[in-house]
C-alpha positions in Angstrom: 77.4 46.4 89.1 78.8 48.8 91.8 76.8 52.3 93.0 79.1 55.4 92.7 78.6 57.5 95.8 77.7 60.9 95.0 78.8 62.9 98.1 82.1 64.3 99.7 84.2 62.3 101.8 85.1 63.1 105.4 88.8 64.3 104.5 87.5 66.4 101.5 85.3 68.5 103.8 87.6 69.0 106.7 90.6 69.8 104.1 87.9 72.6 102.7 87.1 73.9 106.2 90.9 74.0 107.1 91.4 76.3 104.0 88.4 78.3 104.5 89.8 78.8 108.2 93.1 79.8 106.7 91.7 82.6 104.6 89.6 83.8 107.1 92.1 84.0 109.7 94.3 86.2 107.2 91.4 88.3 105.9 89.5 89.3 109.4 92.4 91.0 111.0 93.0 93.1 107.7 89.4 94.2 107.3 89.1 95.2 110.8 92.5 97.2 110.2 90.8 98.7 107.1 87.8 99.7 109.2 89.7 101.3 111.9 91.7 103.4 109.4 88.4 104.7 108.1 87.2 105.6 111.3 90.6 107.5 112.3 89.6 109.7 109.0 86.9 111.1 110.9 89.1 112.5 113.5 91.5 113.9 110.5 88.4 115.5 108.7 86.9 116.7 112.0 90.2 118.5 113.2 90.7 119.9 110.0 87.1 121.7 109.8 88.0 123.0 113.2 91.2 124.4 112.3 90.0 126.2 109.3 87.0 127.4 111.7 89.6 128.5 114.3 91.6 130.4 111.7 88.3 132.3 110.6 87.4 133.2 114.1 91.3 134.1 114.8 91.2 136.4 112.1 87.6 138.1 112.9 88.4 138.3 116.9 91.5 140.5 117.2 93.8 137.6 116.8 92.2 135.3 119.4 91.1 131.5 118.9 88.0 130.4 120.3 88.6 128.2 123.4 85.9 126.0 124.9 85.5 124.3 128.1 87.0 120.7 128.7 85.9 118.1 126.2 83.9 120.2 123.9 82.4 117.6 121.8 81.8 114.1 123.1 79.0 111.6 123.5 79.5 109.4 120.5 76.6 106.8 121.4 74.1 109.2 120.3 76.1 111.0 117.5 76.1 114.2 119.6 76.3 117.2 117.6 79.3 119.0 118.6 76.9 122.4 119.3 79.3 124.5 121.0 82.1 124.2 118.3 79.6 124.4 115.2 78.0 127.6 116.7 81.2 129.4 117.5 83.1 128.5 114.6 80.4 128.3 112.1 81.2 124.5 111.0 79.3 121.4 111.0 80.8 118.5 112.5 79.4 115.4 114.5 81.9 113.4 116.7 80.9 109.4 116.3 84.0 107.7 116.8 86.2 110.1 118.2 85.5 112.8 120.6 87.3 116.3 120.2 88.5 116.4 123.6 90.6 119.7 124.0 90.8 123.0 121.9 93.9 124.9 123.3 96.3 127.6 122.4 99.1 127.7 124.7 101.1 130.5 123.9 99.0 131.6 121.4 99.7 128.4 119.3 96.6 126.4 118.2 96.4 122.6 119.3 93.5 120.2 119.0 93.1 117.2 120.4 90.7 114.1 119.0 90.8 110.6 121.1 88.9 107.5 120.0 86.0 107.2 122.6 85.3 103.9 124.2 81.5 104.2 123.4 82.0 103.5 119.6 84.4 100.6 120.2 87.4 102.3 121.5 89.4 101.0 124.4 92.1 102.3 127.0 95.0 103.4 125.0 93.2 103.7 121.8 94.5 106.4 119.3 94.5 110.1 120.0 95.1 112.5 117.4 96.7 116.1 117.8 96.6 118.6 115.2 98.8 121.5 115.6 97.8 125.2 113.7 99.9 124.1 110.4 97.4 121.1 110.1 99.9 118.5 111.1 98.6 115.5 112.8 100.6 113.4 115.4 99.0 109.8 116.9 99.8 108.5 120.3 
């Protein structure tokens, strides 16, 4: 009488590993795209909050926007609270993945810019969100 082996053959193990590799190769990029999309929502939300705060400030200060110095909210490594913005506009935002790099009003038209920071995983050429006074966001 012959003993039956209870293990898997090398071929079965290799085929299983190849299938798992293909599945992982398809799933991992989709996962990272979803994570980055979630992080970009931070920029949208923070810019929207600042825009509303600027509208209130504009109405309360003789039709003038609050315009801070350059880079009003940076420092993602420590989750730096955007103190100047929060205090001036009466809002509560914190930048983690996107720094608020400028709040300007050229010709009296509000423009807000958030750029993906390098400290929290961004690289050169990473997304920049620009919001206009009407709340429209353009990405570059």
